[in-house]
C-alpha positions in Angstrom: -0.3 24.1 16.8 -0.3 26.0 13.5 -1.6 24.3 10.3 1.8 23.8 8.7 3.2 22.3 12.0 0.2 20.1 12.2 0.7 19.0 8.6 4.3 18.0 9.3 3.2 16.0 12.4 0.6 14.1 10.3 3.1 13.3 7.6 5.5 12.0 10.2 2.8 9.8 11.6 1.9 8.5 8.1 5.6 7.7 7.4 5.7 5.7 10.7 2.6 3.7 9.6 4.1 3.1 6.2 7.3 1.8 7.8 5.2 -0.7 9.8 2.8 -1.9 7.2 4.4 -1.3 3.8 2.3 -0.8 0.6 -0.7 -2.7 -0.8 -2.8 -3.2 2.4 -6.6 -2.4 2.6 -7.4 1.3 3.1 -9.2 0.6 6.3 -6.0 -0.9 7.8 -4.1 2.3 7.0 -6.8 4.4 8.4 -6.9 2.5 11.7 -3.2 2.5 12.1 -2.9 6.2 11.3 -5.6 7.0 13.8 -3.7 5.0 16.4 -0.4 6.8 15.6 -1.9 10.2 15.7 -3.5 9.5 19.0 -0.1 8.2 20.4 1.3 11.6 19.3 -1.3 13.4 21.3 -3.3 14.8 18.4 -7.1 15.1 18.7 -8.8 13.2 15.9 -12.3 12.3 14.6 -12.6 9.2 12.4 -15.2 8.6 9.8 -16.9 11.9 10.5 -20.3 12.2 8.8 -20.5 15.1 6.3 -24.1 16.2 5.7 -25.0 18.4 2.8 -27.0 21.6 3.3 -29.1 22.2 0.2 -31.4 25.3 0.2 -31.4 25.4 4.0 -32.1 21.7 4.4 -29.5 19.3 5.9 -29.3 16.1 3.9 -27.5 13.0 4.9 -25.8 11.8 1.7 -23.6 9.1 3.2 -20.4 11.3 3.0 -17.8 10.5 5.6 -14.3 11.9 5.7 -11.6 9.5 6.9 -9.9 11.5 9.6 -10.1 15.0 10.9 -7.1 16.2 12.9 -7.5 18.9 15.6 -10.6 20.3 13.7 -8.1 21.7 11.2 -6.7 19.2 8.7 -8.8 16.7 6.7 -7.1 13.4 5.8 -8.3 11.2 3.0 -6.6 7.8 3.0 -6.1 5.8 -0.2 -4.5 2.5 -1.2 -4.8 2.8 -5.0 -2.7 2.2 -8.0 -2.6 5.9 -8.5 -4.4 9.1 -7.4 -6.9 10.2 -10.0 -8.8 13.5 -10.3 -11.9 12.2 -8.6 -10.0 11.5 -5.4 -8.8 15.2 -5.3 -12.4 16.4 -6.1 -13.8 14.2 -3.3 -11.4 15.6 -0.8 -12.0 19.2 -1.9 -15.7 18.6 -1.5 -15.2 17.7 2.1 -13.2 20.9 2.7 -16.1 22.9 1.1 -18.8 21.1 3.1 -16.9 21.5 6.4 -15.5 24.9 6.0 -11.9 23.8 6.4 -9.0 25.0 4.3 -6.3 22.2 4.4 -6.3 18.5 3.5 -3.8 15.8 3.0 -4.5 13.1 0.4 -2.4 10.0 1.4 -2.0 7.1 -1.0 -0.1 4.3 0.8 0.1 2.0 -2.2 3.4 3.5 -3.4 7.0 2.3 -3.4 8.1 5.5 -1.4 5.5 7.3 0.6 6.5 10.8 -0.5 5.2 9.8 -3.9 1.7 9.3 -2.4 1.4 12.5 -0.4 -0.6 15.5 -1.7 -1.5 18.7 0.1 -4.7 20.4 -0.9 -5.5 23.9 0.1 -8.9 25.5 -0.5 -9.2 29.3 -0.9 -5.5 30.0 -1.5 -5.0 31.9 -4.8 -2.3 30.2 -6.8 -1.7 30.4 -10.6 -5.2 32.0 -11.1 -7.1 29.3 -9.3 -8.7 28.9 -5.9 -7.2 25.5 -5.1 -3.6 24.7 -4.5 -2.3 21.1 -4.9 1.2 20.4 -3.8 3.3 17.5 -2.6 4.4 17.2 1.0 6.5 20.1 2.4 10.2 19.5 1.5 11.3 20.1 5.1 9.0 17.4 6.4 10.4 14.9 3.9 13.9 15.9 4.5 13.6 14.8 8.1 12.2 11.5 7.1 14.4 10.1 4.4 14.2 6.4 5.3 10.9 5.7 3.6 12.3 3.8 0.6 12.1 -0.1 0.7 15.8 -0.4 1.6 15.4 -4.0 2.8 15.2 -5.2 -0.8 18.0 -7.7 -1.8 18.4 -10.1 -4.7 20.9 -12.1 -2.7 20.7 -15.6 -1.4 18.1 -15.9 1.3 20.2 -18.2 3.4 17.4 -20.7 3.6 18.4 -23.8 1.7 14.9 -25.3 1.6 13.4 -22.0 0.4 16.0 -21.8 -2.3 15.2 -25.3 -3.4 11.5 -24.5 -3.5 12.2 -21.3 -5.5 14.0 -23.3 -8.1 11.0 -25.7 -8.4 8.5 -22.8 -8.5 10.4 -21.0 -11.3 10.6 -24.2 -13.3 6.9 -24.7 -12.8 6.2 -21.1 -13.9 8.3 -21.5 -17.0 6.3 -24.6 -17.9 3.0 -22.7 -17.5 4.3 -19.8 -19.6 5.4 -22.2 -22.3 1.9 -23.7 -22.4 -0.1 -20.5 -22.2 2.0 -17.6 -23.3 1.3 -14.0 -22.3 -1.9 -12.0 -22.4 -4.3 -14.0 -20.1 -5.9 -13.1 -16.8 -3.8 -13.4 -13.6 -6.3 -15.9 -12.2 -5.6 -18.3 -15.2 -1.9 -18.3 -14.6 -2.3 -18.8 -10.8 -4.6 -21.8 -11.3 -2.3 -23.4 -13.8 0.8 -22.7 -11.6 -0.9 -24.3 -8.7 -1.7 -27.4 -10.8 1.9 -27.6 -11.9 3.1 -27.3 -8.3 0.7 -30.1 -7.4 2.1 -32.3 -10.2 5.6 -31.7 -8.7 4.3 -32.8 -5.2 4.9 -29.3 -3.8 2.5 -28.2 -1.0 1.0 -24.7 -1.1 -1.7 -22.4 0.3 -3.7 -20.0 -1.7 -5.2 -16.8 -0.5 -3.5 -17.2 2.9 -4.7 -14.5 5.4 -2.0 -12.3 6.9 -3.1 -10.7 10.1 -2.2 -7.0 10.5 -1.4 -5.1 13.7 0.0 -1.7 14.5 2.3 -1.3 17.6 0.7 -4.2 19.3 -2.9 -3.3 18.4 -4.6 -5.8 16.1 -6.3 -4.2 13.0 -9.7 -5.3 11.9 -8.5 -5.6 8.3 -6.1 -8.3 7.1 -3.8 -8.7 4.1 -3.8 -11.7 1.8 -0.8 -13.7 0.4 -1.7 -14.9 -3.0 0.4 -18.1 -2.8 2.6 -19.6 -0.1 4.7 -22.6 -1.2 6.0 -25.1 1.3 5.3 -22.7 4.1 8.5 -20.8 3.1 8.2 -18.9 -0.2 5.7 -16.2 -0.9 4.7 -16.2 -4.6 2.8 -13.4 -6.3 1.7 -14.5 -9.8 0.5 -11.6 -11.9 0.0 -10.4 -15.5 1.1 -6.7 -15.5 2.0 -4.4 -18.3 5.1 -3.5 -16.3 6.4 -4.5 -12.9 6.9 -1.4 -10.8 8.7 -0.7 -7.5 5.5 -0.7 -5.5 4.8 -4.3 -6.5 8.1 -5.4 -5.1 7.7 -3.2 -2.1 4.3 -4.9 -1.3 5.9 -8.3 -1.5 8.7 -7.2 0.7 6.2 -6.0 3.4 4.5 -9.4 3.3 7.8 -11.1 3.9 8.5 -8.9 6.9 5.1 -9.1 8.4 4.8 -12.9 7.9 8.3 -13.8 9.0 9.4 -15.3 5.6 12.7 -14.8 3.9 12.1 -15.3 0.2 9.4 -14.1 -2.2 8.9 -14.4 -6.0 7.1 -11.9 -8.1 6.2 -13.7 -11.4 4.8 -11.6 -14.2 3.4 -13.9 -16.9 2.6 -11.0 -19.3 6.0 -11.1 -20.9 7.4 -12.6 -24.1 10.2 -14.4 -22.2 9.4 -15.3 -18.6 12.8 -14.4 -17.3 11.9 -10.8 -18.0 9.0 -11.0 -15.5 10.8 -12.8 -12.7 11.7 -10.9 -9.5 13.3 -12.3 -6.4 12.7 -10.4 -3.2 14.8 -11.4 -0.2 14.4 -9.9 3.3 17.7 -8.7 4.5 19.2 -10.2 7.6 19.1 -6.9 9.5 15.3 -6.8 9.1 14.6 -10.3 10.4 
């Protein structure tokens, strides 16, 4: 399989992983799931491959390990970050130089649509006067995989009467907290006060509830974490963000799908009026 064909196959596998897990999970979970998917597709892989540094003829173990090497040809670096920064690209290019490879994929799964998190890095290809080319995923590969957007999002009624009642109480509690504290504090402060307000209203809740992750029937060692589950029915993500982005809603949606809940609330306390920071996320009936 040629390098470009191999790249397309890897991107297809990454899209499949993203469909299953959604954004915002630990990097190790994506790495394990991607390794599983690549193996299912018959591709030879090496995971956490050590990368020694040869300095003046001496091989030094510096603790470098690349995430995945596919068919001894393509290096994959897996991220679950708010955004890819220059050091991530530099790290990946270092692996290419150390191993003598030419092609890498930098995959950031913490995005609303996976194509926004795919970068292709090529070492030794002259482009615009430089020796490194950085591009997004091949258009043909993405054209064949257009269903990566979080299409299950809906602001409609969840169809769960008890969940809707709880949501009403949660929002009223959040408004009370916001009136008392205002914007500009740490997320932990808002979460603690929101839990106290829920307690005053005799609402049961769980904090930091573990959410087991699996991929195609295989349990993953890493797990996700639900910030707040109220009444066993409504997932609540209290936060203090400069701006709510699509990836934050997509992550909440993936937790609903993985946990089997219907309704989630994203509450951004860092707003002048709390209604500006409220987001309802409802899992569509077709996805249940």
